[in-house]
Biopython code that builds the backbone (N, CA, C, O; Angstrom):
import numpy as np
from Bio.PDB.StructureBuilder import StructureBuilder

atoms = [
    (1, "MET", "N", (-12.193, 7.094, -13.933)),
    (1, "MET", "CA", (-11.056, 6.584, -13.185)),
    (1, "MET", "C", (-11.136, 5.054, -13.207)),
    (1, "MET", "O", (-12.189, 4.468, -12.953)),
    (2, "SER", "N", (-10.023, 4.437, -13.509)),
    (2, "SER", "CA", (-10.010, 2.979, -13.601)),
    (2, "SER", "C", (-10.148, 2.340, -12.220)),
    (2, "SER", "O", (-9.932, 2.983, -11.193)),
    (3, "GLU", "N", (-10.511, 1.069, -12.224)),
    (3, "GLU", "CA", (-10.671, 0.323, -10.965)),
    (3, "GLU", "C", (-9.342, 0.256, -10.206)),
    (3, "GLU", "O", (-9.313, 0.427, -8.987)),
    (4, "ARG", "N", (-8.247, 0.009, -10.923)),
    (4, "ARG", "CA", (-6.939, -0.070, -10.261)),
    (4, "ARG", "C", (-6.551, 1.264, -9.637)),
    (4, "ARG", "O", (-6.021, 1.307, -8.526)),
    (5, "LEU", "N", (-6.817, 2.348, -10.351)),
    (5, "LEU", "CA", (-6.482, 3.668, -9.824)),
    (5, "LEU", "C", (-7.329, 3.980, -8.600)),
    (5, "LEU", "O", (-6.824, 4.532, -7.623)),
    (6, "ARG", "N", (-8.610, 3.634, -8.643)),
    (6, "ARG", "CA", (-9.478, 3.844, -7.474)),
    (6, "ARG", "C", (-8.977, 3.035, -6.287)),
    (6, "ARG", "O", (-8.956, 3.529, -5.160)),
    (7, "ARG", "N", (-8.575, 1.791, -6.537)),
    (7, "ARG", "CA", (-8.076, 0.939, -5.461)),
    (7, "ARG", "C", (-6.795, 1.532, -4.873)),
    (7, "ARG", "O", (-6.632, 1.563, -3.654)),
    (8, "TRP", "N", (-5.883, 2.005, -5.736)),
    (8, "TRP", "CA", (-4.658, 2.619, -5.248)),
    (8, "TRP", "C", (-4.987, 3.845, -4.406)),
    (8, "TRP", "O", (-4.407, 4.034, -3.337)),
    (9, "CYS", "N", (-5.910, 4.680, -4.876)),
    (9, "CYS", "CA", (-6.272, 5.887, -4.132)),
    (9, "CYS", "C", (-6.834, 5.522, -2.758)),
    (9, "CYS", "O", (-6.558, 6.209, -1.775)),
    (10, "THR", "N", (-7.609, 4.459, -2.686)),
    (10, "THR", "CA", (-8.163, 4.020, -1.407)),
    (10, "THR", "C", (-7.040, 3.603, -0.464)),
    (10, "THR", "O", (-7.026, 4.004, 0.699)),
    (11, "ILE", "N", (-6.102, 2.801, -0.957)),
    (11, "ILE", "CA", (-4.970, 2.365, -0.134)),
    (11, "ILE", "C", (-4.121, 3.571, 0.249)),
    (11, "ILE", "O", (-3.728, 3.714, 1.407)),
    (12, "HIS", "N", (-3.838, 4.432, -0.714)),
    (12, "HIS", "CA", (-3.035, 5.630, -0.459)),
    (12, "HIS", "C", (-3.696, 6.493, 0.608)),
    (12, "HIS", "O", (-3.027, 6.965, 1.527)),
    (13, "HIS", "N", (-4.990, 6.698, 0.492)),
    (13, "HIS", "CA", (-5.708, 7.529, 1.459)),
    (13, "HIS", "C", (-5.676, 6.882, 2.844)),
    (13, "HIS", "O", (-5.543, 7.577, 3.852)),
    (14, "PHE", "N", (-5.797, 5.559, 2.893)),
    (14, "PHE", "CA", (-5.776, 4.857, 4.174)),
    (14, "PHE", "C", (-4.444, 5.068, 4.891)),
    (14, "PHE", "O", (-4.417, 5.318, 6.096)),
    (15, "PHE", "N", (-3.350, 4.969, 4.155)),
    (15, "PHE", "CA", (-2.037, 5.086, 4.780)),
    (15, "PHE", "C", (-1.579, 6.529, 4.975)),
    (15, "PHE", "O", (-0.874, 6.822, 5.940)),
    (16, "HIS", "N", (-1.965, 7.430, 4.082)),
    (16, "HIS", "CA", (-1.398, 8.777, 4.112)),
    (16, "HIS", "C", (-2.418, 9.874, 4.406)),
    (16, "HIS", "O", (-2.038, 11.007, 4.702)),
    (17, "ARG", "N", (-3.689, 9.555, 4.329)),
    (17, "ARG", "CA", (-4.753, 10.526, 4.600)),
    (17, "ARG", "C", (-4.711, 11.741, 3.677)),
    (17, "ARG", "O", (-5.236, 12.797, 4.030)),
    (18, "ASP", "N", (-4.105, 11.613, 2.519)),
    (18, "ASP", "CA", (-4.078, 12.723, 1.578)),
    (18, "ASP", "C", (-4.052, 12.160, 0.167)),
    (18, "ASP", "O", (-3.053, 11.571, -0.248)),
    (19, "CYS", "N", (-5.131, 12.334, -0.568)),
    (19, "CYS", "CA", (-5.233, 11.746, -1.899)),
    (19, "CYS", "C", (-5.403, 12.825, -2.969)),
    (19, "CYS", "O", (-5.786, 12.505, -4.094)),
    (20, "ALA", "N", (-5.134, 14.080, -2.656)),
    (20, "ALA", "CA", (-5.375, 15.172, -3.590)),
    (20, "ALA", "C", (-4.524, 15.079, -4.848)),
    (20, "ALA", "O", (-4.946, 15.544, -5.907)),
    (21, "ASP", "N", (-3.342, 14.491, -4.759)),
    (21, "ASP", "CA", (-2.456, 14.451, -5.928)),
    (21, "ASP", "C", (-2.532, 13.145, -6.705)),
    (21, "ASP", "O", (-1.720, 12.932, -7.605)),
    (22, "CYS", "N", (-3.464, 12.275, -6.397)),
    (22, "CYS", "CA", (-3.540, 10.958, -7.045)),
    (22, "CYS", "C", (-3.626, 11.060, -8.561)),
    (22, "CYS", "O", (-2.926, 10.337, -9.269)),
    (23, "LEU", "N", (-4.469, 11.942, -9.064)),
    (23, "LEU", "CA", (-4.679, 12.007, -10.502)),
    (23, "LEU", "C", (-3.529, 12.684, -11.234)),
    (23, "LEU", "O", (-3.436, 12.583, -12.457)),
    (24, "ASP", "N", (-2.657, 13.370, -10.514)),
    (24, "ASP", "CA", (-1.519, 14.041, -11.135)),
    (24, "ASP", "C", (-0.331, 13.104, -11.329)),
    (24, "ASP", "O", (0.609, 13.446, -12.046)),
    (25, "LYS", "N", (-0.358, 11.957, -10.718)),
    (25, "LYS", "CA", (0.785, 11.042, -10.792)),
    (25, "LYS", "C", (0.727, 10.193, -12.058)),
    (25, "LYS", "O", (-0.346, 9.919, -12.596)),
    (26, "ASP", "N", (1.878, 9.793, -12.507)),
    (26, "ASP", "CA", (1.994, 8.921, -13.660)),
    (26, "ASP", "C", (1.412, 7.551, -13.328)),
    (26, "ASP", "O", (1.628, 7.030, -12.234)),
    (27, "TYR", "N", (0.669, 6.964, -14.280)),
    (27, "TYR", "CA", (0.003, 5.690, -14.027)),
    (27, "TYR", "C", (0.996, 4.582, -13.671)),
    (27, "TYR", "O", (0.712, 3.760, -12.800)),
    (28, "ALA", "N", (2.142, 4.548, -14.325)),
    (28, "ALA", "CA", (3.146, 3.519, -14.016)),
    (28, "ALA", "C", (3.634, 3.662, -12.585)),
    (28, "ALA", "O", (3.863, 2.665, -11.900)),
    (29, "ASP", "N", (3.793, 4.893, -12.135)),
    (29, "ASP", "CA", (4.198, 5.131, -10.753)),
    (29, "ASP", "C", (3.111, 4.659, -9.795)),
    (29, "ASP", "O", (3.404, 4.099, -8.739)),
    (30, "LEU", "N", (1.861, 4.887, -10.168)),
    (30, "LEU", "CA", (0.754, 4.421, -9.336)),
    (30, "LEU", "C", (0.747, 2.898, -9.227)),
    (30, "LEU", "O", (0.517, 2.345, -8.152)),
    (31, "GLU", "N", (0.999, 2.231, -10.343)),
    (31, "GLU", "CA", (1.054, 0.770, -10.333)),
    (31, "GLU", "C", (2.169, 0.279, -9.408)),
    (31, "GLU", "O", (1.973, -0.673, -8.652)),
    (32, "ARG", "N", (3.326, 0.918, -9.464)),
    (32, "ARG", "CA", (4.453, 0.537, -8.608)),
    (32, "ARG", "C", (4.106, 0.744, -7.137)),
    (32, "ARG", "O", (4.384, -0.113, -6.299)),
    (33, "GLN", "N", (3.502, 1.876, -6.834)),
    (33, "GLN", "CA", (3.140, 2.158, -5.454)),
    (33, "GLN", "C", (2.047, 1.215, -4.956)),
    (33, "GLN", "O", (2.050, 0.820, -3.789)),
    (34, "LEU", "N", (1.114, 0.854, -5.837)),
    (34, "LEU", "CA", (0.079, -0.108, -5.465)),
    (34, "LEU", "C", (0.713, -1.456, -5.131)),
    (34, "LEU", "O", (0.342, -2.087, -4.142)),
    (35, "ALA", "N", (1.661, -1.895, -5.945)),
    (35, "ALA", "CA", (2.340, -3.173, -5.693)),
    (35, "ALA", "C", (3.078, -3.140, -4.356)),
    (35, "ALA", "O", (3.053, -4.118, -3.609)),
    (36, "GLU", "N", (3.734, -2.018, -4.054)),
    (36, "GLU", "CA", (4.433, -1.890, -2.772)),
    (36, "GLU", "C", (3.448, -1.942, -1.602)),
    (36, "GLU", "O", (3.711, -2.601, -0.596)),
    (37, "ALA", "N", (2.324, -1.252, -1.735)),
    (37, "ALA", "CA", (1.320, -1.246, -0.662)),
    (37, "ALA", "C", (0.731, -2.636, -0.469)),
    (37, "ALA", "O", (0.519, -3.070, 0.664)),
    (38, "GLN", "N", (0.465, -3.343, -1.581)),
    (38, "GLN", "CA", (-0.071, -4.697, -1.478)),
    (38, "GLN", "C", (0.933, -5.626, -0.809)),
    (38, "GLN", "O", (0.548, -6.497, -0.029)),
    (39, "GLU", "N", (2.213, -5.450, -1.107)),
    (39, "GLU", "CA", (3.253, -6.266, -0.476)),
    (39, "GLU", "C", (3.280, -6.016, 1.034)),
    (39, "GLU", "O", (3.385, -6.956, 1.823)),
    (40, "LYS", "N", (3.185, -4.751, 1.427)),
    (40, "LYS", "CA", (3.163, -4.415, 2.852)),
    (40, "LYS", "C", (1.941, -5.018, 3.533)),
    (40, "LYS", "O", (2.040, -5.561, 4.634)),
    (41, "LEU", "N", (0.792, -4.921, 2.876)),
    (41, "LEU", "CA", (-0.425, -5.489, 3.455)),
    (41, "LEU", "C", (-0.316, -7.003, 3.596)),
    (41, "LEU", "O", (-0.801, -7.571, 4.575)),
    (42, "GLU", "N", (0.315, -7.657, 2.629)),
    (42, "GLU", "CA", (0.494, -9.108, 2.694)),
    (42, "GLU", "C", (1.409, -9.486, 3.855)),
    (42, "GLU", "O", (1.161, -10.484, 4.532)),
    (43, "ILE", "N", (2.463, -8.705, 4.097)),
    (43, "ILE", "CA", (3.358, -8.974, 5.227)),
    (43, "ILE", "C", (2.587, -8.867, 6.535)),
    (43, "ILE", "O", (2.733, -9.711, 7.420)),
    (44, "VAL", "N", (1.764, -7.825, 6.654)),
    (44, "VAL", "CA", (0.955, -7.644, 7.864)),
    (44, "VAL", "C", (-0.040, -8.791, 8.012)),
    (44, "VAL", "O", (-0.230, -9.307, 9.114)),
    (45, "ALA", "N", (-0.679, -9.197, 6.905)),
    (45, "ALA", "CA", (-1.657, -10.288, 6.954)),
    (45, "ALA", "C", (-0.993, -11.603, 7.357)),
    (45, "ALA", "O", (-1.549, -12.362, 8.151)),
    (46, "ARG", "N", (0.205, -11.877, 6.808)),
    (46, "ARG", "CA", (0.918, -13.102, 7.187)),
    (46, "ARG", "C", (1.273, -13.093, 8.664)),
    (46, "ARG", "O", (1.134, -14.107, 9.349)),
    (47, "TRP", "N", (1.734, -11.943, 9.156)),
    (47, "TRP", "CA", (2.061, -11.833, 10.575)),
    (47, "TRP", "C", (0.817, -12.060, 11.424)),
    (47, "TRP", "O", (0.883, -12.736, 12.450)),
    (48, "ALA", "N", (-0.317, -11.502, 11.004)),
    (48, "ALA", "CA", (-1.564, -11.658, 11.759)),
    (48, "ALA", "C", (-1.999, -13.122, 11.814)),
    (48, "ALA", "O", (-2.621, -13.553, 12.785)),
    (49, "ARG", "N", (-1.669, -13.886, 10.763)),
    (49, "ARG", "CA", (-1.996, -15.318, 10.744)),
    (49, "ARG", "C", (-0.945, -16.145, 11.477)),
    (49, "ARG", "O", (-1.078, -17.365, 11.574)),
    (50, "GLY", "N", (0.093, -15.497, 11.990)),
    (50, "GLY", "CA", (1.149, -16.206, 12.702)),
    (50, "GLY", "C", (2.198, -16.806, 11.793)),
    (50, "GLY", "O", (2.973, -17.662, 12.219)),
    (51, "GLU", "N", (2.233, -16.363, 10.535)),
    (51, "GLU", "CA", (3.160, -16.941, 9.562)),
    (51, "GLU", "C", (4.339, -16.032, 9.243)),
    (51, "GLU", "O", (5.302, -16.476, 8.617)),
    (52, "GLY", "N", (4.285, -14.781, 9.656)),
    (52, "GLY", "CA", (5.301, -13.824, 9.229)),
    (52, "GLY", "C", (6.319, -13.495, 10.297)),
    (52, "GLY", "O", (6.202, -13.888, 11.458)),
    (53, "SER", "N", (7.310, -12.765, 9.863)),
    (53, "SER", "CA", (8.398, -12.343, 10.737)),
    (53, "SER", "C", (8.020, -11.066, 11.474)),
    (53, "SER", "O", (7.529, -10.113, 10.870)),
    (54, "LYS", "N", (8.250, -11.054, 12.768)),
    (54, "LYS", "CA", (7.974, -9.866, 13.570)),
    (54, "LYS", "C", (8.904, -8.726, 13.171)),
    (54, "LYS", "O", (8.504, -7.563, 13.213)),
    (55, "ALA", "N", (10.126, -9.037, 12.789)),
    (55, "ALA", "CA", (11.086, -8.015, 12.361)),
    (55, "ALA", "C", (10.600, -7.303, 11.100)),
    (55, "ALA", "O", (10.710, -6.082, 10.996)),
    (56, "LYS", "N", (10.059, -8.067, 10.137)),
    (56, "LYS", "CA", (9.534, -7.456, 8.919)),
    (56, "LYS", "C", (8.345, -6.565, 9.234)),
    (56, "LYS", "O", (8.201, -5.490, 8.652)),
    (57, "LEU", "N", (7.501, -7.000, 10.142)),
    (57, "LEU", "CA", (6.338, -6.200, 10.525)),
    (57, "LEU", "C", (6.789, -4.876, 11.128)),
    (57, "LEU", "O", (6.244, -3.827, 10.784)),
    (58, "HIS", "N", (7.762, -4.907, 12.010)),
    (58, "HIS", "CA", (8.264, -3.679, 12.626)),
    (58, "HIS", "C", (8.883, -2.750, 11.581)),
    (58, "HIS", "O", (8.731, -1.531, 11.661)),
    (59, "ARG", "N", (9.581, -3.331, 10.601)),
    (59, "ARG", "CA", (10.179, -2.521, 9.537)),
    (59, "ARG", "C", (9.095, -1.830, 8.723)),
    (59, "ARG", "O", (9.227, -0.654, 8.383)),
    (60, "ILE", "N", (8.027, -2.549, 8.408)),
    (60, "ILE", "CA", (6.913, -1.984, 7.642)),
    (60, "ILE", "C", (6.240, -0.869, 8.427)),
    (60, "ILE", "O", (5.915, 0.177, 7.864)),
    (61, "LEU", "N", (6.030, -1.078, 9.703)),
    (61, "LEU", "CA", (5.341, -0.078, 10.514)),
    (61, "LEU", "C", (6.173, 1.183, 10.700)),
    (61, "LEU", "O", (5.618, 2.261, 10.912)),
    (62, "LYS", "N", (7.499, 1.062, 10.623)),
    (62, "LYS", "CA", (8.367, 2.234, 10.772)),
    (62, "LYS", "C", (8.424, 3.076, 9.507)),
    (62, "LYS", "O", (8.770, 4.255, 9.576)),
    (63, "GLU", "N", (8.093, 2.503, 8.346)),
    (63, "GLU", "CA", (8.166, 3.241, 7.065)),
    (63, "GLU", "C", (7.086, 4.285, 6.977)),
    (63, "GLU", "O", (6.995, 4.996, 5.977)),
]
sb = StructureBuilder()
sb.init_structure("model")
sb.init_model(0)
sb.init_chain("A")
sb.init_seg("    ")
for serial, (resi, resn, name, xyz) in enumerate(atoms, 1):
    if name == "N":
        sb.init_residue(resn, " ", resi, " ")
    sb.init_atom(name, np.array(xyz, "f"), 0.0, 1.0, " ", f" {name:<3s}", serial, name[0])
structure = sb.get_structure()
């Protein structure tokens, strides 16, 4: 398993608590989902540093 796939599975498991289907997904789809998760984490990190929008944080948490 590649490093990127392992990293995606870790993020996926953290958010969804279910990683059984990770290896069945298309790699391009995994890359897209990893990018989305990283974007969400960056929004949360910016908010934690006092740099982000509270509205964006609430939108992310509702997804």
